[in-house]
C-alpha positions in Angstrom: 0.0 0.0 0.0 2.8 2.4 0.9 4.7 1.6 -2.3 1.6 2.3 -4.3 1.1 5.6 -2.5 4.7 6.6 -3.1 4.3 5.6 -6.8 1.3 7.9 -7.0 3.3 10.8 -5.5 6.2 10.2 -7.9 3.8 10.5 -10.8 2.9 14.0 -9.9 6.2 14.9 -8.3 9.0 13.5 -10.6 11.5 15.1 -8.3 10.9 12.2 -5.9 11.9 9.8 -8.6 15.2 11.2 -9.8 16.0 12.9 -6.5 16.3 9.6 -4.5 19.3 8.6 -6.7 20.9 12.1 -6.8 24.6 11.9 -6.0 27.8 14.0 -5.9 28.7 13.3 -9.5 25.2 14.4 -10.7 25.6 17.5 -8.5 28.9 18.5 -10.2 27.5 18.1 -13.7 24.3 20.0 -12.9 26.2 22.9 -11.3 28.6 23.2 -14.3 25.6 23.2 -16.7 23.8 25.7 -14.5 26.7 28.2 -14.7 26.8 28.0 -18.5 23.0 28.3 -18.9 22.9 31.2 -16.4 25.4 33.2 -18.4 23.4 32.6 -21.6 20.0 33.4 -20.0 20.9 36.9 -18.7 21.0 38.6 -22.1 18.4 36.3 -23.6 15.8 37.0 -20.8 16.4 40.7 -21.2 16.0 40.5 -25.0 12.8 38.5 -24.9 11.3 40.9 -22.4 12.1 43.7 -24.8 10.3 41.7 -27.6 7.2 41.3 -25.4 7.2 45.1 -24.8 7.9 44.6 -21.0 10.5 46.0 -18.6 13.8 44.1 -18.9 13.6 42.9 -15.3 10.4 40.9 -16.1 12.5 38.7 -18.4 14.8 37.9 -15.5 11.9 37.3 -13.1 10.3 34.9 -15.6 13.5 32.9 -15.6 13.9 32.2 -11.9 10.9 30.6 -10.1 9.6 28.9 -13.2 12.9 26.9 -13.4 12.4 25.8 -9.8 8.8 24.8 -10.4 9.6 22.8 -13.5 12.5 21.0 -11.6 9.9 19.8 -9.2 7.1 18.9 -11.6 8.7 18.3 -15.0 9.8 15.0 -16.5 12.6 16.2 -18.8 16.1 16.0 -17.5 17.4 18.8 -19.8 14.5 21.1 -20.6 15.2 24.7 -19.5 12.0 26.9 -19.2 11.7 30.6 -19.5 10.8 33.3 -22.0 11.0 32.3 -25.6 10.7 34.3 -28.8 7.4 33.0 -30.2 5.5 33.2 -26.8 7.0 36.7 -26.2 5.6 37.8 -29.5 2.2 36.3 -28.8 2.2 38.0 -25.4 2.9 41.4 -27.0 0.2 40.8 -29.5 -2.4 39.7 -26.9 -1.9 42.5 -24.4 -1.0 45.2 -26.9 -4.7 45.5 -27.8 -5.9 46.1 -24.2 -3.1 48.2 -22.7 -0.5 50.7 -23.7 3.0 49.4 -23.9 5.1 50.7 -21.0 2.1 51.2 -18.7 1.4 49.5 -15.4 -1.7 47.9 -16.9 0.4 46.3 -19.6 2.7 44.6 -17.1 -0.4 43.6 -15.0 -2.0 42.0 -18.1 1.2 40.1 -18.8 1.3 38.7 -15.3 -2.3 37.7 -15.5 -1.7 36.0 -18.9 1.0 33.9 -17.3 -1.4 32.9 -14.5 -4.2 32.0 -16.9 -1.9 30.0 -19.1 -0.6 28.2 -16.0 -4.1 27.3 -14.9 -5.1 26.0 -18.3 -1.9 23.9 -18.7 -2.4 22.5 -15.1 -6.0 21.6 -15.8 -5.1 20.0 -19.1 -2.5 17.9 -17.4 -4.7 16.8 -14.5 -7.5 15.9 -17.0 -4.9 14.2 -19.3 -5.8 16.4 -22.3 -2.3 16.5 -23.8 -3.8 15.0 -27.0 -5.3 18.4 -27.7 -1.9 19.6 -28.8 -2.2 17.2 -31.7 -4.6 19.7 -33.3 -1.4 21.5 -34.2 0.0 19.4 -37.0 3.7 19.5 -37.7 3.3 21.5 -41.0 1.2 24.1 -39.2 3.7 24.4 -36.3 6.6 24.7 -38.8 4.8 27.3 -40.8 3.8 29.3 -37.7 7.3 29.3 -36.3 8.8 30.3 -39.6 6.3 33.2 -40.1 6.7 34.2 -36.4 10.5 34.3 -36.9 10.1 36.6 -39.8 7.7 38.9 -37.9 9.9 39.0 -34.9 13.0 39.9 -36.9 11.1 42.6 -38.7 9.7 44.0 -35.5 13.2 44.4 -34.0 14.7 46.3 -36.9 13.4 49.6 -35.4 15.6 49.1 -32.4 18.6 48.2 -34.6 18.2 51.4 -36.6 17.0 53.6 -33.7 13.7 54.7 -35.4 10.0 54.8 -34.4 8.1 52.2 -36.3 5.5 49.6 -35.5 2.7 47.4 -36.7 0.9 44.1 -36.0 1.7 42.4 -39.3 4.5 42.3 -41.9 3.1 44.9 -44.4 2.5 47.3 -41.6 6.0 46.8 -40.1 7.8 47.1 -43.4 5.8 50.2 -44.5 6.4 51.9 -41.1 10.1 51.0 -41.2 10.7 52.3 -44.7 8.9 55.6 -43.8 11.1 56.0 -40.7 14.4 55.2 -42.4 15.2 58.9 -43.1 15.3 59.3 -39.3 17.9 56.5 -38.8 20.2 57.1 -35.8 23.8 56.5 -37.0 25.3 55.5 -33.6 22.4 53.1 -32.8 22.6 51.6 -36.3 26.3 51.1 -35.9 25.9 49.2 -32.6 22.9 47.2 -33.9 24.4 46.2 -37.2 27.8 45.4 -35.7 26.2 43.3 -33.0 24.1 41.4 -35.5 27.1 40.8 -37.7 29.2 39.6 -34.8 26.5 37.2 -33.6 25.9 35.8 -37.1 29.7 35.2 -37.4 29.8 33.6 -34.0 27.0 31.1 -35.0 28.8 30.0 -38.2 32.5 31.0 -37.9 33.6 30.8 -34.3 33.2 27.1 -33.7 35.5 26.0 -36.6 38.2 28.3 -35.2 37.9 26.9 -31.7 38.0 23.4 -33.1 41.2 24.2 -35.0 42.7 25.7 -31.9 42.3 22.3 -30.1 39.2 22.9 -28.1 36.9 19.9 -27.9 33.6 19.8 -30.0 31.4 20.1 -26.9 33.3 23.0 -25.4 33.5 24.8 -28.7 29.8 24.5 -29.2 29.0 25.9 -25.8 31.4 28.8 -26.2 29.9 29.6 -29.6 26.4 29.7 -28.1 27.5 32.2 -25.4 28.3 34.8 -28.1 25.5 37.1 -27.0 27.2 37.5 -23.6 30.3 38.9 -25.3 28.2 41.3 -27.5 26.4 42.5 -24.4 29.6 43.1 -22.4 31.4 44.9 -25.2 28.6 47.2 -26.3 27.7 48.0 -22.7 31.3 49.0 -22.1 31.4 51.1 -25.2 28.2 52.8 -24.4 29.5 53.7 -20.9 32.9 54.9 -22.1 31.5 57.0 -24.9 28.3 58.1 -23.0 26.2 57.0 -25.9 23.0 57.6 -24.0 23.6 61.3 -24.2 24.1 60.9 -27.9 20.6 59.5 -28.3 21.3 55.8 -28.2 18.4 54.0 -26.4 19.8 52.1 -23.4 18.1 49.6 -21.1 18.4 52.0 -18.2 17.8 51.4 -14.6 16.9 47.8 -13.8 15.5 47.2 -10.3 17.9 45.5 -8.1 16.8 42.6 -5.9 14.8 39.4 -6.0 11.5 39.1 -7.9 8.6 40.6 -6.0 5.7 38.5 -5.0 2.6 39.4 -7.1 -1.0 38.3 -7.4 -3.0 38.3 -10.6 -5.8 40.9 -10.8 -9.4 39.7 -10.5 -10.9 41.8 -13.2 -13.6 39.7 -15.1 -13.4 41.8 -18.2 -9.6 41.4 -18.4 -9.9 37.6 -17.8 -12.4 37.4 -20.6 -10.2 39.4 -23.0 -7.2 37.2 -22.3 -9.0 33.8 -22.3 -8.4 33.2 -26.1 -4.8 34.3 -26.2 -4.0 32.3 -23.0 -5.4 29.1 -24.6 -3.3 29.7 -27.8 -0.2 30.5 -25.8 -0.7 27.4 -23.7 -1.1 25.0 -26.6 1.7 26.6 -28.7 4.0 26.7 -25.7 3.3 23.1 -24.8 3.9 21.8 -28.4 7.2 23.7 -28.6 8.3 22.5 -25.2 7.4 18.9 -25.5 9.0 18.6 -28.9 12.3 19.9 -27.5 12.0 17.7 -24.4 11.3 14.5 -26.5 14.1 15.3 -28.9 16.7 15.6 -26.1 15.3 12.7 -24.1 15.6 10.4 -27.1 19.4 11.0 -27.2 19.7 9.4 -23.8 16.9 6.9 -24.0 14.9 8.8 -21.4 11.1 9.0 -21.1 8.9 12.1 -21.3 5.3 12.0 -20.0 3.3 14.6 -22.0 0.5 14.9 -19.5 3.0 15.5 -16.6 4.8 18.0 -18.9 1.5 19.9 -19.0 1.5 20.0 -15.2 5.2 21.0 -15.1 4.7 23.9 -17.6 1.5 24.9 -15.7 3.4 25.2 -12.5 6.2 27.1 -14.2 3.7 29.7 -15.6 2.0 30.1 -12.3 5.4 30.6 -10.7 6.2 33.2 -13.3 3.0 35.1 -12.5 3.5 35.2 -8.8 7.0 36.4 -9.2 6.3 39.3 -11.6 7.0 37.4 -14.9 5.1 36.6 -18.0 4.3 33.4 -19.9 7.1 30.9 -20.3 7.8 27.5 -21.9 10.7 25.3 -22.8 13.2 27.0 -25.0 15.1 25.1 -27.7 18.4 27.0 -27.6 18.8 27.1 -23.8 17.7 23.5 -23.5 20.3 22.3 -26.0 23.0 24.3 -24.2 21.8 22.8 -20.9 22.0 19.3 -22.5 25.4 19.8 -24.2 26.8 21.3 -20.9 26.1 17.9 -19.3 23.0 18.5 -17.2 22.0 15.3 -15.5 18.7 16.2 -13.8 16.2 19.1 -13.6 18.2 20.3 -10.6 20.4 22.0 -13.1 17.5 24.4 -13.8 17.1 25.1 -10.1 20.8 25.9 -9.8 20.5 28.2 -12.9 17.6 29.9 -11.1 19.8 30.5 -8.1 22.4 32.0 -10.4 19.9 34.3 -12.0 18.6 35.4 -8.6 22.1 36.4 -7.7 22.4 38.3 -10.9 19.2 40.3 -10.1 20.7 41.2 -6.7 24.3 42.1 -7.8 24.6 42.6 -11.5 21.5 44.6 -12.6 23.3 48.0 -12.1 25.8 46.9 -14.8 23.0 46.7 -17.3 22.2 50.4 -17.2 24.3 51.2 -20.3 23.3 48.1 -22.3 22.1 49.4 -25.7 18.6 48.1 -26.7 20.0 47.7 -30.2 22.3 44.9 -28.9 19.3 43.1 -27.4 17.4 43.5 -30.7 20.3 42.1 -32.7 20.4 39.1 -30.2 16.7 38.5 -30.9 17.0 38.8 -34.7 19.9 36.3 -34.9 18.2 33.9 -32.6 14.8 33.9 -34.4 16.2 33.7 -37.9 17.6 30.3 -37.1 13.9 29.2 -36.7 12.9 30.3 -40.2 12.7 27.3 -42.5 11.1 28.2 -45.8 12.3 24.8 -47.2 9.2 23.4 -45.5 7.2 24.9 -48.4 9.2 22.9 -51.0 9.2 19.7 -49.0 5.4 19.8 -48.3 4.7 20.6 -52.0 6.6 17.6 -53.2 5.0 15.3 -50.6 1.5 16.4 -50.0 -0.5 19.3 -51.6 -2.8 19.3 -48.6 0.1 19.8 -46.1 1.5 22.5 -48.4 -1.8 24.3 -48.2 -1.7 24.1 -44.4 1.8 25.5 -44.3 1.2 28.2 -46.9 -2.0 29.4 -45.3 -0.4 29.5 -41.8 2.6 31.4 -43.1 0.5 33.9 -45.1 -2.1 34.4 -42.4 0.5 35.0 -39.7 2.5 37.4 -41.8 -0.5 39.3 -43.1 -2.9 39.2 -40.1 -0.8 38.4 -37.0 0.1 35.5 -34.9 -3.3 34.7 -33.4 -5.1 34.7 -36.8 -2.2 32.7 -38.3 -2.2 29.8 -35.8 -6.0 29.8 -35.7 -6.2 29.6 -39.5 -3.6 26.7 -39.5 -5.6 24.7 -36.9 -8.9 25.2 -38.7 -7.4 24.3 -42.1 -5.7 21.2 -40.6 -9.0 20.0 -39.1 -10.9 20.6 -42.4 -8.2 18.8 -44.4 -8.4 15.8 -41.9 -12.2 15.8 -42.2 -12.0 15.9 -46.0 -9.4 13.1 -46.2 -11.3 10.8 -43.8 -14.7 11.6 -45.3 -13.5 9.8 -48.4 -11.7 6.8 -47.0 -9.5 4.8 -49.2 -11.1 1.4 -50.1 -9.7 -1.3 -52.3 -11.1 -4.4 -54.0 -8.7 -7.1 -53.0 -7.7 -10.6 -54.1 -5.4 -13.3 -53.0 -1.7 -13.2 -53.9 -1.1 -16.6 -55.5 0.4 -19.2 -53.2 -0.2 -17.1 -50.1 -2.9 -16.1 -47.6 -2.2 -12.4 -48.3 -4.9 -10.2 -49.9 -3.9 -7.1 -51.9 -5.4 -4.4 -54.2 -6.4 -5.9 -57.6 -5.2 -2.6 -59.2 -1.7 -3.0 -57.9 -1.0 -6.8 -57.9 -1.6 -9.9 -60.0 -4.1 -11.6 -57.6 -6.8 -14.3 -57.6 -10.4 -13.4 -57.1 -13.5 -15.5 -56.6 -16.6 -15.0 -58.8 -19.6 -13.9 -56.8 -17.5 -12.5 -53.9 -16.6 -8.9 -53.5 -13.8 -8.4 -51.1 -13.5 -4.7 -50.1 -10.8 -3.5 -47.8 -11.6 -0.4 -45.8 -8.5 1.6 -44.9 -10.0 4.1 -42.4 -12.0 4.1 -39.2 -15.7 4.6 -39.8 -17.5 7.6 -38.4 -20.2 10.2 -39.2 -18.2 12.0 -41.9 -17.4 8.9 -44.1 -20.3 6.5 -43.3 -22.4 7.6 -46.3 -19.3 7.4 -48.6 -18.9 3.7 -47.8 -22.5 3.0 -48.4 -22.3 4.6 -51.9 -19.1 2.7 -52.6 -20.6 -0.7 -51.8 -23.8 0.0 -53.7 -21.8 1.1 -56.8 -19.6 -1.9 -56.9 -22.5 -4.4 -56.4 -24.7 -2.7 -59.0 -22.0 -3.0 -61.6 -21.5 -6.8 -61.0 -24.9 -8.6 -60.9 -23.1 -12.0 -60.2 -22.0 -10.9 -56.7 -23.6 -12.9 -54.0 -21.3 -12.1 -51.1 -19.7 -8.8 -49.9 -16.9 -9.1 -47.4 -15.8 -5.9 -45.7 -12.1 -6.4 -44.7 -11.5 -4.2 -41.6 -7.8 -4.4 -40.6 -7.5 -0.6 -40.5 -10.8 0.1 -38.8 -10.0 1.2 -35.3 -13.4 2.7 -34.4 -17.0 2.6 -35.6 -19.3 5.3 -34.3 -23.1 5.3 -34.1 -23.5 7.0 -37.5 -21.3 4.4 -39.1 -23.1 1.6 -37.3 -26.4 2.8 -38.8 -24.8 2.9 -42.2 -23.6 -0.7 -41.8 -27.2 -1.7 -40.8 -28.5 0.1 -43.9 -25.9 -1.7 -46.1 -26.9 -5.0 -44.6 -30.6 -4.4 -45.3 -30.2 -3.1 -48.8 -27.8 -6.0 -49.7 -30.3 -8.5 -48.3 -33.0 -6.9 -50.5 -30.6 -7.5 -53.5 -30.1 -11.2 -52.3 -26.4 -10.4 -51.4 -25.0 -11.5 -48.0 -22.8 -9.1 -46.0 -19.8 -10.4 -44.1 -17.0 -8.8 -42.0 -13.4 -10.0 -41.7 -10.3 -9.1 -39.6 -12.3 -7.0 -37.1 -10.2 -5.7 -34.3 -11.0 -6.7 -30.7 -12.1 -3.3 -29.3 -14.3 -2.8 -32.4 -15.8 -6.2 -32.0 -16.5 -5.5 -28.3 -18.6 -2.5 -29.3 -20.5 -4.4 -32.0 -21.3 -7.2 -29.6 -23.0 -4.7 -27.3 -25.5 -4.0 -30.1 -28.0 -6.2 -32.0 -26.2 -5.5 -35.3 -24.5 -8.9 -35.4 -27.8 -10.7 -34.7 -29.4 -9.1 -37.8 -26.3 -9.2 -40.1 -27.0 -11.6 -43.0 -23.5 -13.1 -43.0 -20.7 -13.9 -40.6 -17.7 -12.3 -39.0 -14.4 -14.1 -40.1 -11.1 -14.1 -38.2 -9.2 -13.5 -41.5 -9.9 -12.7 -45.1 -8.5 -16.0 -46.2 -10.9 -17.8 -43.9 -13.8 -15.9 -45.4 -12.8 -16.6 -49.0 -12.1 -20.3 -48.2 -15.5 -20.7 -46.7 -17.5 -18.7 -49.2 -15.8 -19.7 -52.5 -16.8 -22.8 -54.3 -14.0 -25.3 -55.1 -12.3 -24.6 -58.4 -13.9 -21.2 -58.9 -10.8 -19.1 -58.5 -9.7 -16.9 -61.4 -6.8 -14.6 -61.8 -7.3 -10.8 -62.2 -4.6 -9.3 -64.3 -2.4 -6.5 -62.8 -3.5 -3.0 -63.8 
């Protein structure tokens, strides 16, 4: 009894599972990884807060307690949670409509958005609703991330050039930017362009140099990923020495020193209602992004990720962000890969990184006063452009026109109408494509491959068929959207072959039959009986058979249910009546 109880606790508190075997060796590896991730997270957290239109300290706050909460409730050993580019953009889009950027209401809405996202994720996890994330197909997610990367990069160009520009979609952003270019600030542009150029070079050119100098591949990769730290340090020093703030260069300015404040979400019903839709979208997009990263990294070490528990872990992380003055968070690809490559053994590495960030907020924030905003914008641009993958259009076009349509519509809608419209359009189109595909299930008339008990499509193989028997393989579960299609298909085949006396529906791919489909099967059975044709089923799966046995359909069915198609044909065919259908 006690063991079962402990097992139940470990299900909801994975820390009890990995924590019992925690040793000094794991501690050493986790501390080293935490130091490296902390160095990386400081500029990244500041940059993503800038992207979300929030004070820079909120990026740091959103990277402390959420890491601790995920370490307790999450199942990934390497995932590092915190602000990420796409969620930051979605946050800015959601609260930009209801509050003015820079106002207290804007920050209050961001904190509430994190709380609502946390509650939704927690509820989905407790109710085991992780499957809802499957509504976001891979093509839709790829298209959305690609378009969001382009939008984010375009939105940050104003900080790089030091101009006033804005917009909620790509045409608005570009039009506003072009109109403002005559007001370009030379010193700001010099810092922004130089920082971006350096960071692009670090991504591609630094690692080969480090490898040639004798540094190991793992160490070289980690050093290359900490390039933003060098850009931040150098440009901050330059801005201080040259007093660039007086010359008109936008600086981060005063960042409050000290630990994150404890905050409580506002209880404004109108605000909750306004943020309900964005909170749901942010929750689902964040979960899909996070669990994809977690599963990828876990596979490298043959570890296991529990999606429903991941929902709980991310929910707890977002609630922790909201009560500590942060905004919505999720698992980030770049920081998680760095955490993994740095040798993190357990989620404790995240907790140690949180301690490092807490120390940074206490002792290092005064050093950020002279940090140019153009440097942070360059950091964002370089990071998000790595997410842009337009090759998905070519790949989806060559593989599936329907998937290409989903990708193209998602990209176009996101760029032209904004992130919420883009992801919603992608989801709706994916569902419609699925309904269209499954409403016309693939069926095939099959025959026996000579000398075997295998039955294949008569249009693809040279097979043997039996006169008077129609063997029809159904390659899709049967439900309300495709039930009538199957009826029409059976009637059409039988009406074209008057000699048919038996119809065998071969069901190896039928995993479910709903009530509408059951009524269609009953209609097929009655109509075939009126035509003096007997209906049979073969290769019906156990769970489907269990449901059928709870009805009276089998009692009224004119034929039998056969274990295999070969058994059906052997029983129904007359000796010597086989003939060969030529391959087509």
